[in-house]
C-alpha positions as CSV (number, residue, x, y, z in Angstrom):
1,Y,3.7,64.0,10.1
2,N,6.3,61.3,10.8
3,A,4.8,57.8,10.6
4,A,5.7,54.9,12.9
5,G,7.1,51.8,11.1
6,T,8.8,51.2,7.8
7,T,7.3,48.2,5.8
8,L,3.9,48.8,7.4
9,W,3.5,52.4,8.7
10,T,0.9,54.1,10.8
11,A,0.4,57.8,11.6
12,V,-1.7,59.5,14.3
13,M,-4.3,61.4,12.5
14,P,-4.8,65.1,13.3
15,G,-8.3,66.4,14.2
16,L,-10.4,66.1,11.1
17,T,-13.4,68.3,10.1
18,N,-16.6,66.5,9.4
19,G,-17.6,66.8,5.8
20,S,-14.2,68.1,4.6
21,P,-12.1,66.5,1.8
22,Y,-8.5,65.5,2.5
23,E,-5.5,64.3,0.5
24,L,-3.0,61.9,2.1
25,R,0.6,61.9,0.6
26,S,3.2,59.3,1.5
27,Q,6.9,59.8,1.0
28,A,9.7,57.5,2.2
29,T,13.3,58.2,3.2
30,D,15.9,55.5,3.5
31,Y,18.8,55.2,6.0
32,A,21.2,56.7,3.4
33,G,19.1,59.9,3.2
34,N,17.6,59.1,-0.2
35,V,14.1,60.4,-0.6
36,S,11.4,58.8,-2.8
37,T,10.6,61.0,-5.7
38,V,7.2,59.5,-6.5
39,L,4.6,60.3,-3.9
40,S,1.8,57.8,-3.1
41,T,-1.5,59.8,-2.7
42,R,-5.0,59.1,-1.6
43,T,-8.0,61.4,-1.4
44,F,-10.9,60.9,0.9
45,Q,-13.8,62.6,2.5
46,Y,-14.2,62.5,6.4
47,D,-17.8,61.7,7.3
48,A,-18.5,61.1,11.0
49,E,-22.2,62.1,10.7
50,V,-24.8,59.4,11.7
51,P,-27.6,59.2,9.1
52,V,-31.3,59.9,10.1
53,S,-34.4,57.9,9.2
54,S,-38.2,58.1,9.9
55,V,-41.4,56.2,9.6
56,T,-44.0,57.9,7.5
57,F,-46.6,55.0,7.2
58,P,-48.3,53.9,9.3
59,A,-48.9,57.2,11.1
60,R,-48.3,57.4,14.8
61,E,-51.1,56.0,16.9
62,N,-53.4,55.5,13.9
63,A,-55.7,52.4,13.4
64,Y,-55.9,50.5,10.1
65,T,-58.0,47.7,8.5
66,S,-55.2,47.0,6.1
67,I,-51.4,47.6,6.3
68,P,-49.9,46.3,3.0
69,T,-46.7,48.3,3.3
70,L,-44.5,50.1,5.8
71,S,-42.6,53.2,4.5
72,G,-40.5,56.1,5.5
73,T,-37.5,58.3,4.7
74,S,-33.7,58.3,5.3
75,S,-30.9,60.7,4.7
76,D,-27.3,61.3,5.5
77,I,-27.0,65.0,6.3
78,I,-23.7,67.0,6.7
79,T,-24.1,70.7,7.3
80,V,-20.9,71.4,5.2
81,G,-19.5,69.5,2.4
82,P,-20.5,66.3,0.5
83,R,-21.7,63.2,2.3
84,S,-21.2,59.5,1.8
85,G,-25.0,58.9,1.5
86,V,-27.3,56.2,3.0
87,D,-26.3,52.7,2.1
88,Y,-28.8,50.6,4.0
89,V,-32.0,50.7,5.9
90,E,-33.2,48.1,8.5
91,I,-36.6,47.9,10.2
92,S,-38.0,45.9,13.1
93,V,-41.7,45.1,13.8
94,R,-43.0,44.2,17.2
95,D,-46.4,42.9,18.3
96,L,-46.8,44.8,21.6
97,H,-49.4,42.3,22.9
98,S,-47.1,39.3,22.7
99,G,-43.8,41.2,22.8
100,L,-42.5,39.2,19.9
101,Y,-40.8,40.5,16.8
102,W,-41.4,39.8,13.2
103,D,-38.8,37.2,12.0
104,G,-38.7,38.4,8.4
105,G,-40.6,35.6,6.7
106,L,-43.0,33.5,8.8
107,D,-44.5,35.2,11.9
108,F,-43.9,37.1,15.1
109,N,-41.6,34.5,16.6
110,N,-38.5,36.3,17.9
111,A,-38.1,37.3,21.5
112,G,-35.1,39.6,20.7
113,E,-35.3,42.7,18.5
114,T,-34.9,41.5,14.9
115,F,-33.9,43.9,12.1
116,I,-34.9,43.2,8.5
117,G,-32.5,44.7,5.9
118,L,-34.1,46.4,2.9
119,P,-32.8,46.4,-0.6
120,T,-30.1,49.0,-1.2
121,T,-32.4,50.5,-3.8
122,S,-34.9,51.3,-1.1
123,T,-33.5,53.9,1.1
124,N,-35.1,57.2,0.5
125,P,-37.9,56.8,0.5
126,W,-37.8,53.3,1.8
127,T,-40.6,50.8,1.5
128,Y,-41.2,47.3,3.0
129,A,-44.1,45.3,1.4
130,D,-44.4,41.7,2.7
131,A,-47.7,39.9,2.1
132,T,-47.0,37.4,4.9
133,L,-46.4,40.1,7.4
134,A,-49.7,41.8,6.3
135,S,-51.5,38.6,6.9
136,K,-50.2,38.1,10.3
137,Y,-51.6,41.2,11.9
138,L,-54.3,40.3,14.5
139,S,-57.3,42.6,14.9
140,G,-57.3,44.7,18.1
141,R,-53.5,44.6,18.6
142,K,-51.0,47.3,18.7
143,Y,-47.7,47.2,16.8
144,L,-44.5,49.1,16.7
145,V,-42.2,49.7,13.7
146,G,-38.7,50.8,14.3
147,V,-36.0,51.9,11.7
148,K,-32.3,52.7,11.5
149,A,-30.1,53.7,8.7
150,R,-26.3,53.3,7.9
151,D,-24.2,55.3,5.5
152,K,-21.6,54.4,3.0
153,A,-18.5,55.7,5.1
154,V,-15.8,53.1,6.0
155,P,-16.4,52.0,8.7
156,F,-20.0,53.0,8.4
157,N,-22.0,55.3,10.7
158,I,-25.2,53.8,11.9
159,Q,-28.2,55.0,14.1
160,T,-28.0,53.6,17.7
161,G,-29.7,54.2,20.9
162,L,-33.3,55.3,20.9
163,L,-34.4,54.7,17.3
164,P,-37.3,56.4,15.4
165,A,-40.5,54.3,15.9
166,V,-44.2,54.4,15.4
167,T,-46.9,52.6,17.1
168,Y,-50.2,51.6,15.3
169,T,-53.2,49.4,15.6
170,F,-54.6,46.8,13.3
171,D,-58.4,46.7,13.6
172,T,-60.9,44.8,11.5
173,T,-63.6,44.4,14.1
174,A,-66.8,46.4,13.3
175,P,-68.1,48.5,16.2
176,V,-71.5,47.8,17.6
177,S,-74.3,50.2,18.8
178,S,-77.8,50.0,20.2
179,A,-80.7,52.4,21.0
180,T,-81.9,52.3,24.6
181,F,-84.4,55.1,24.7
182,P,-87.1,55.4,23.8
183,G,-88.1,51.7,24.3
184,N,-88.9,49.6,21.3
185,G,-92.5,50.0,20.2
186,N,-93.3,52.6,22.9
187,F,-95.6,55.6,22.5
188,Q,-93.5,58.4,23.7
189,Q,-94.4,62.0,24.6
190,P,-92.7,64.3,25.3
191,L,-89.4,63.3,23.5
192,A,-86.6,65.6,24.4
193,T,-83.6,63.2,23.9
194,L,-82.7,59.9,22.3
195,S,-80.0,57.7,23.8
196,G,-78.1,54.5,23.3
197,T,-74.8,52.7,23.7
198,A,-71.8,52.0,21.4
């Protein structure tokens, strides 16, 4: 391919195949027709695949009395050839009662979706353990945790649009029940059923 420019040159890339390796070779020719004998080469891998991620805990629509951690998985899957791998995972946690998002340190303060970056060592599986977040859950409220991953490609590929998310409930309120039949202290005969409320 003939590149445009001299001191700084550019070339229109042909169609590349996702997951395939390539080698770029550069050779210059001057106005006198002299051709450089030393080639400049670069090898690279083409990765246009968006990584995937998921939430494994809490489980969807479950209720919990304690939620010390949030966790899940992520991967950078290419059907053919090597991949760059997952570089970074981000999560957001929303209080569905107030509509506010966890700010990453103090409370559910943010009106806009706020993503918290996890350490690069926590990608697959990923884990987010924050004692402050665990202490800010309010009994009876439903929450939503969303997750997205980005890979190591340059520029990186990142999940967008409708992200993987799980809703769950925090509940530390004990249920109550009472017996309504037979009446307290009654002598009862016959006694076919017992009943109450809960």
